[in-house]
N, C-alpha and C positions, 0 to 999 in steps of 0.2 A: 503494501501500500503506500502511494506517495506522499509524502510529507505535506502536510496544510496548516495554511496559514489564514488566520482568521480577526476580527474586530469587534470588540463585543462594547456597545453603544447605543445606552439608553438603560432604563429612561434616566432622562437628564433635567436638569435645571435650565432648559434651552427652549427658546420658541420651536413648536413641534415642525412647522416648514422649514427651518435649517437643521433640524435633525434629520425629516425626510431626505433633503438636500444632500447631507451628508452620506444616508446611506447608497445613492444612486452614486455619489462619488467614487464611494469603496465598490459598488458592484460593476463599474465601468473599468476602474482600475484592475480589475484581475484577483480579489480576496477570494479566499475560497471559501467561506464562512464570514457570516454578519448575526451577531446575537443581541440580545437582550436579557437584561436582567429583572426576575422577579419581584421586587420590592415595593410596599406601599409607601415607604418614608426611606429617603437615604440614608447609608449606613454610618454608624457612628464613626467620627465625632461629627457630623452634618447635623443639621438644625434639621428638624421635621417641617419646616416653612418653606423650605423650599420645594421647586414646582417638581412634581415627580410620577409618571405617565403608567397607565396599569399594563402590564407586561401582554397578556393577549392580543386586547386593542391592537397593542404598538406593532407586533408582531404579524398582524392580518395586514395591516397597515405595508409593512416592510414587505411581505409576499408580492403586492401591487406594486410596487415603488421600485424592486430590483426584478433581475433577468437571470442572472447565473449563479451567484454564492446559494451555497447553502444556506439553511436559516433556522434558528431556533433559540434559545435560551439555557442558559449555564447557569443556574437551572430554576424551574418553577419549583416551586415550594409547595410538596407534596399534602400538609394539612390545610392548605387554604381553598380549596376547592372540591367538589364531589367529584370522584375519577371518572364516573359515566359521563358526566356533562363535558369534563376535559377530553374526552376523547372524540367526543363530537367537534368542539372546537378545533383540535388537532386534525382532525380529517377535513374541516372546511377550510384550515390554513394548508394542509396540503394540496385541496386544490386549488385555491386561490394562485398559489404557487406554481404551481404546473410539476408538484412531485418534489418540491427540493426542502421539505422540515427534515429537522430530525427533532427530538427529544429528549429535553435535561430534566432529569429529575431530583431532587434534593430535601432531605430533612428541615429543611427550614434551622435559622440560629437570631434572627432579629429579635428578639423578645418583646420590646418597644413594640416593635408593629402590632405583633400579635396581640398585647393587650388593649391596645388602642384602637383596632379594629375588631373585637370582641370575639377572638379566636382564644381558648383555649392553647396554654404552652405547655405541654405532659413533659416529664422527663425525656432525656434522648432516648434510652433506651424504647419509648412508647412512639416517639418521632419515627424512629427507625421501622417500627413494626407496621403504622400508617404506610411510610415509604414502600415497604416491600408490598404490600396489599395493593396498593394504586399501583405501581407498575404491572403488577401480575391483570389487573383489570383492564388497563390502557391495552397491555399487549392484546389480550384476548380480544378485546372489542375491535381492534384493527387487524386482526386476523382470521377470526371464525366466525360465521353467520348469526350464532348467536353466544352469548355468555351469561350463565349462572354463575355467582360467585359468594359463597358466605361466609365474612371474616369477622373477627373481632369489633371492626372499627367501621367497614361498608358492607352492603348488601344490595346485589343487583339479580334481578331474577331473569332469565330467557332474554337478555336486553339485546338488541340491533342495532348496527351502526351503519345505516345507509345515508348517501353510497358511502362504499367501502375508501380506504384512502386511493390515490392513484398507484403509489408504491406499494409493491408487494408485502415488504417487511418495511415501514419506518424507523428508522434508528434509535434506539433510546440510549441516553446516556445516563449514567449516575456520576452525580457533582459528589465529592467529600473526600476526607482523607481519613476516616476511621478505621483502623486496622481491624476490629474484632467484627464488627456488624455492615461498616457501610462496604467495603471491600469484600467483604463475604456476597451481600447482595449483587454486586456488580459481577461477580464472578460466577453466579446462577443467574442473573436477566440480561443484563445489559449488553450493548452492541460496543459499548464506550465507556470510559472513564475520563473523570476530568481533575486536574487537582489546582487547587487557587493557591496562588502566591507563595508557590515554596522553590526553595535552591536546587540545581540541577542534583546536588550528592542527595537531599531527601527525595525529592523525585524518583530517583533511581531505587532507593530504598524501598517507597513506596512500592513501586511496580513490582518490586520482587516479592513482597507480603503478597500482591494482587497475582501474582504468580503460583504464590504455596494454595490460597483459595481457591484456583480453580483447578492445581492438580486433584485437591480434595474433593472437589463438586463434578470431577469427572471432564473437565473443560479443557479445552484448548485455549492456551494464554493468548495466540497468537491470533483469535479470533476479535479478542478486544481491542479496540483502538484506544489508544492513549495520548491526551493532550493537556496543555497548561494554559492557564490562566494569568497574565503578568500583567502588573498596571505598567502604564504610559506614563513616564516623565523625563520624555527627552525632550531637549529644546537647544535652536538653532542658537541663541547666543550663550558662550560657556560660562559666563558669570552667573545669567539665572539657573544653569544648570546645574551649577555647582553648589548654590546657595539651596537648591529642592533637594538634590541630593543628602547635602548635611542635615537637611530639617526632617527625614526619615527614618525613623529610631532602628528598624528593622528593614535593613535594604533586601533582602531575600525575597524574590518574588515580582522585582521593579525593574524595569529598563530605565536606567538614569544616564544622565552626560547630554552629550550632544548625539545627533544622530550618525558620526562617522564612529561610533562605538557600540551600535546596536548590534553589526553581525557577530563580532565575538561573543555579544551574552547571549543571542538566540542559540547562537552555534553551539555553545556549553551546553543547553538544554538538549539541541538534537543528538546530540556525541551520548547522554546521560540516557538515549532511548524513547525520549519524545517523539511523539509521532504530528504534533500540531501544536502551533502556539497561538493564542489567541491574546489580542493586547486588549486592555480594557483601558477606554479613553474618557476623561470625563472632564467636564469645562472647571477651569478654563482649559482649554490644551493648545498647543502650539500648532494653528494648522501646517504651517511649512515643515516642522517638523514629521508631522505626519505625512504629509505627501513625501518627503524623502524617504522615510522608512517604507511607504507602500511603493514608490515607484522607481527606488534605487537600491534598497536593503534585501526587500523580498528578492527580485530576482537573481542576486547574489548567491542567494541563501539558495534557491530554488537550483542554480546551477551546480553549486556545490554537493547539496543535499538533494537528490532527487528524489 
């Protein structure tokens, strides 16, 4: 499988027309993947009064604004939505995108937004139980004519999902770094696994844990794609780049510096076994730095890491 490069863009405190234009630019520039985040509030330490759009609606818009890139979210919070209704939304987005959807699912972690929007925030073990039920229901509804599932958290009876997705098998990703449950769920059910904000060495270590779970589950580890999300903090002004880099307490999982340093930073992940790199751009980003990264750095990486 070839290396895949993506951009994670949205929801943002940005006028929606500007965000839509950015998606179109990224799509035309040749990135392989564009995704949105599934949050109702910005992650801390950002304040909850900054504009933030809902992810299913955003992804539907992205499906019709773009033509080439694969689309998804890394990841949708499993406790936020009924899985049967979510399967219907995913099917609709797959049709809107002409078969370019990929589904990302996670257990959820931002406790403040759970509380603010009236969701229970159970212990992590229970949230992972919810995640595993959600992925089974969605997978079945997108591949089977009828689905019945009787779990501890969700129940569906003889449910259909018509029309079916365009894709015979819509890829499902699990996001997270939990070694005991998250990676085991990925080994059992997922087509891909995504880790957020880790160093190359940590990614390699977690990937080896996933391999061991695959062995226990009777799964060929090579059948699971593996990607990483990295924060994009590249700036064309060296002084600004240095100032931002110094302000980040834990630099692992960030692209830092000027665009000319990005090749070596990304290459370190590819050498560690990463099959795809997604950069998380958040306002305010350096638009020229993004352009250089996409139009100059990525082609050079593709040439060296086909």
